[in-house]
N, C-alpha and C positions, 0 to 999 in steps of 0.2 A: 691558350690563354687561361690563366687560373681564375677560379671563382672570385677571389678577392679583387682582382683587377676588373673583372666583369661587373661586380657589384659597385666598385668605385666609379666606373664610367656611367653606370646606370644612375648612381646618385648624382653625379655631376650634371648629367643631362636633365634629370628631374629638377634640380636646383636652377639650372640655366633656363628651363621652360618658364619658371616662375618669374625670374628676373626679366626675361624677354617680354612677358605679358605685362608686367607692371612698369617697367622703365624704358625699354628699348622701343617696343611697338608704338606707344603713343607718339613719340617723336617722328617715327617713320610714317605714320598715318598722315601727319600734317605735311610732311615733305612729299608725300605721294601726289598731292594736288599739283605741286610744282612739276613733277615728272610728267604728269598727263598733259599739262599745258605745253611743255616743251615738245612732247610727242606730236601734239596737234599742229604746232608750228612747223615741225620737220615734215610731217605728212603733207602739209599744204605745199611747201617748197618742193618736195620730192615729186608731187603730182604735176606741178608746173614744169619741172625739168623733164619728167617722163613724157608729158604732152609735147614739149618742144622736140624731144628725141624722136618720138613717133612721127611727127610731121616732117622732120628732117630726113628720116629714113624713107618716108613716102616720096619726097621729092627726088631722092637719090634713085629709088626704084623706078619712078616714072621716067627719069632721064635715061636710065639703062634700057628700059623697054622700048623707048623711042629710038635710040641710036644702036641698040643691039651690041653695045660695047661700053666699057667703062671710060667715060670721058674725064678730063681733068676736073670739070665742075662736079661730077658725081662722086669722084674720089674725095674731093675737098668736102663735099656734103657729108659723106660717110665719116670722115675724120672729125667733123664738127659734132656729129651725133655721138660718136664714141667719147669725145671730150665731155659732152654733157653727162654721159653715164658715169664717167670717172669722177666728175664734179659731184654728182649725186651721192656716190658711195663715200667719197672723201668728206663731204659735208657731214654725213651721219656719223662717220668715225670720229671726227674732231669734236662734234657736239656730245657724243657719248662719253668720250674720254674726259672732256671738260666737266660734264655732269658728275661722273664718278669721282673725280678729284675734288670737286666742290663739296659733294656729299660727305666724302671722307674727312675733309678739312673742317667742316662745320660741326659734324656730329661724332667725330672719333672719340672725343673726351667722354661724351654721354654713353656711347656704346661700350667703350673699354671699362667704364665704371661698373657696368653690369658684369663683364668678364672678370673684373678685378676682385669681386667678392669671392670668386671661386679660384682664380688662377694667379692672382696678384700680378697682373700684366700691365705694363705701361708703354705707351707710344712715345717715341722720342725722335727728334730730328738729327741726333748725333749718332755716329757709328757705334754699334753695340758689339761688333767683332772687328778687330783691327786688321790692317793689311798684313802685319807681321804674323798674327795668328793664322790667317788664311794661308800664307806662304808656308808656315811651319807644319800645317796639317798634311801637306803633300797631296791634297785632293785636286789640285788644279795645275794647269800648264803655267808656264812662266807668264807673269803679267806685271805691268808697271802702272796701270791706271785702275782705280777702284771707284765706281760710281754706285751710290746707294739710293734706294727709294724708301720704302717703309722699313722702319727699325723698331724692334720691340725688346723689352727686357722684363724679367719677372722672376718670381720665386715660387716653386711648387715643392711642397714637402721638404722645406729647408734647402732645396737645391736651386742655385741660381741658373737661369737659362737666358739665352739671347737669340733673337731671330732677326735676320737681316736680308732684305731683298737687295741683290747687287748684280752688277755687270762688271766682269773683269776682262780687260783687253790689254794688248800690247800696243804702245804708241797711240792709244786712244782710237784705234782703228777697228771698225766692225769686221774687217777681213781677218783679223787675228784675234778672234774671240776665244778667250780661255774659259769663260763660264758666264751663264745668265740664268738666274733663278733665285732660290732661297737657300740660305745657309743657317743652320741651327747649331748652337754650342751649349753643351751642358757642362757645368763645372762640378766634377766629382769630388767627394770628400776622401777618396782613396786614389792612390796613384797606380796607373797601369805600368806593368813591368817592362813591356816592350812597345814597339810601334806596329800597329796592325791597320791595314788599309783594305777596304772592300770597295770594288767598283764594278759597274756593269761591263759585260764583255765588250771588247772593241772600243773601250773608252781610252783614247790616246791622250786626252787632255788632263793628265795627272802627273804627279811627282816632279812638278816644276820644269817640265819639258819646254824648251824654247820653241814655240810654234813658228816664229819668224824664221829661225835658223833651219828648222825642219823643212818648211815649205820652199825656202830658197835653195836648200840642198837638193831637194827632189827636182826642182826646176833645172839647176845646173847639172845634175846627174844625167837627166834626159837630154838637155841641150848639148852639154859637153860630150856625152857619149855619141850623139848623132854627128856632131862636127868632127870628132876624132875618127869616127868610122869613115867618113867621107875623105878626110885627109889621108888616112892610112891606106884607103883603097887607091888613091891617086899615087901615093908613094910606092905601093906594091906594084902598080902598073908601070911606074917609071923604072923600077929595078928589074922586074921580070921581063918586060917587053922591050924596053929601050936600053937596058943595061946601065942606067944612070945611078951611080953610087955616090953621088955628092953628099958629103957628111953634113952640110948645112941643111939639106932637105931631110935627112934622117933625124937630125937633132930637133928640127921643127916638129916632127911627128911625135918624138918623145916628150917634148915640152908640153904638147897639147894634152898628154896624158894627165898632167897636173890637175886639170879642171875636174874630170870625173873622180880622180883620186881624192881630192880635197872634199868633194861632195860626199863620197863614200865614208871618209874619215869623220865628217860631221854627223852623219846618220848613225855610225857605230858609236860615237860619243854619246849621242842622245839615247840610244838603246841601253848603253852601259849605265846611264843614270837610272833607267827604269829597273835595272837589275839590282839596285842597292838594297831592296827588300826581297826576301826569298818567297817564291810562289809556293803556296800551301794548298794541298788538296783536302777537301772535306768528305765526309761520308754521304752527305745528301747529294745525290746525282742531279736532281732537278736544280738545286741551287748552283751546282758546279757548271751547269749549262748556261746559266744567266749571268753569273758573277765571277770575278777574279779576286782572289784573296792573296795578299802579300803581307809578310810579317817578319819581325826579328825574333819572335818568340812563338814557336809553333804550339807549344803546350797551352799558353795563355790564349792564343787565337782560337784553338779548338774549344776551350772553356767558354769563351765569349760568344762564338758564332754557333750557337745551338739551333736546333730546329725551331724552338720558340722565338728566338731572336729573328730568324729568317722570316718567320710568319709576320712579325711586327714590321720588319722592313718592307714586306710586300703590302702591309696595311697602309703604311705611309705613302707608298706609290699610288695606291688606290685612292686615298684621301686627297692627294694632290693631283691626281689624274695625269701621271707622267710614266713614261716607259723606262726612265733612267734614274738612278740614285747611287750615291756613294757615301761612305763614312770612314772616319779615322779615329782610332783609339791611340792617344798619345799623352804622356805625362798625366795630368789630371783632367784632361778634356776629352769629351766625346763630341766630335763635330760631324754633322750630316749635311751633305750638299744635295739639293734637289733641283736638277736642271729643268726649267720650264719657261715657256714664252708667255704663259698666261699671267694675268695680274692676280697674284695670290692675295689672300686676306681681303678680298674685295667686299665692300659693304653693299653695293648695289650698282645698277646701271639702268639705262633707259629701257631696256628690253625686259626687265624683271620688276614686277610690282614690289614696292618697298614694304608693304604691309604683309608680305609673305615671309614666313619664317625660314623658308628653304635656304636663302642666301646665308643667313646667320648659322643655320645648321652646318653648312659647308665649312664656314669659318671655324665653328666649334669642333667639327670632326678633324679638321686639319691640325688644330692645336692638341686635341686629346690623343691623336695618333702618335704625336711626338712625345707627349708628357708621360705616357704609359711606360716609356723606356726607363724613366726614373724609378718606377716601381720594379721593373724587370731586373735592372742591374743593381738596385738598391744603392743608388749613387749617394744617398744621404747618410749611409753608414760608413764607419771608419774601418770596418773589417776588410781584410785582404780578399783576393779572389780565391 
C-alpha cells in the first residue's frame, strides 16, 4: 500500500473520530439506556425460562432414577425442557434483531450524516444495483429473484459507488441460493477493454450457471444410472442365462439410457458456459491457490491483478470477516461480491454497548477497505490502462 493511500486512510480516520465524538456518540449514549432496559427485561424472562427448564429436567431425572428406564412421561418432560431452551434462544434472537432494525431505522440519518462529510454516502430504500447489472457481471449463478436489505450510494473522489445487501435465489427458494451478502459497484471514468472475473476457488455459483438444472441433472444422473444398471443387469441375465433375445426387452434397456444421457448433456452444457472466459494463470502462487481468474483479455487481466490489488482484495475479506470474495471488471464497472451471512454495516445490537466506538470502527473499516480501490485503480481518471 502506497504512502499516499496510508496517509489518506489516516486522515479519514482522524476526521471520522472527530465526527463520532461530536455528532454520533451523543445520540448513541441516549439510546444506550434503552438497550440496557431491554437487556434487563430479557435477562428476567430468560431466568424464568431457565428455572422452569431446570425443574423440568429434575422431574425427568427423578422419574428415570425411580423406574430405571425412560418412560413416556419422562420423555415428554425432556421434550418440554428442550422446548423451553429453544424458546429462550428464539426470544433473544428475535428481540436482538428487532432492536438492531429499530436502531438503524431511527438513527441511520444522523449516523450517515457523519459519514457523509467524508464519504458522501446516502442510505436508500431503493435498489442501487439493478438485477440486469448483477446478471451482466457474471459473478453469480442464474437467479430470478432479487431481495435487498440495506442499500447505499455515494461519491468518493468524483467516482460514484453503490453498495447493496442482497439475496439472489431461483424461484424464491432457499434451496437454490445463488448469493447472499453485499455487492459493491464502482463506476469508472474509463472503460475496461475486456471482461475479467476473479472468484474464490471452488465457487460454482458464477457465470449465470443454472443451479436448478445442475442439481436436478446430478440427481437424474445418479438415479438414472442406478436404474439403468439394474435393468441392464437383468437384460444381461436374460440373454446370457436364459437365451432371451426379445427385441422389446433390448429396446427398453436402450431407451433407459436416455435418462443419464440427458443428465450428462445438461452438465456438459453448464460447464461449457463456464468456459466462455479463458482461465488465466498469474505469477503469484499464493493467489493462484485461493482464486480462479478468467478473462477475455489476458494482458489487461495481468495489468489489473497485481500483487497490490491482491493485497487489497484480502484486506476487504478481513474487514468483512469472510472467507470468500469475487469481483468483475467489465465495461466501465468494477463490481465486487462479498458472500456473508452476517448483517453487514450494522450500527449496534443488544450485546454491544452503543457508546463504544468499536461498532462504528468496523463500519468505517468496511467502507474504507472498498474505497481505497478507487485510489488504486484511479477510477476517477480518464486515462487508459
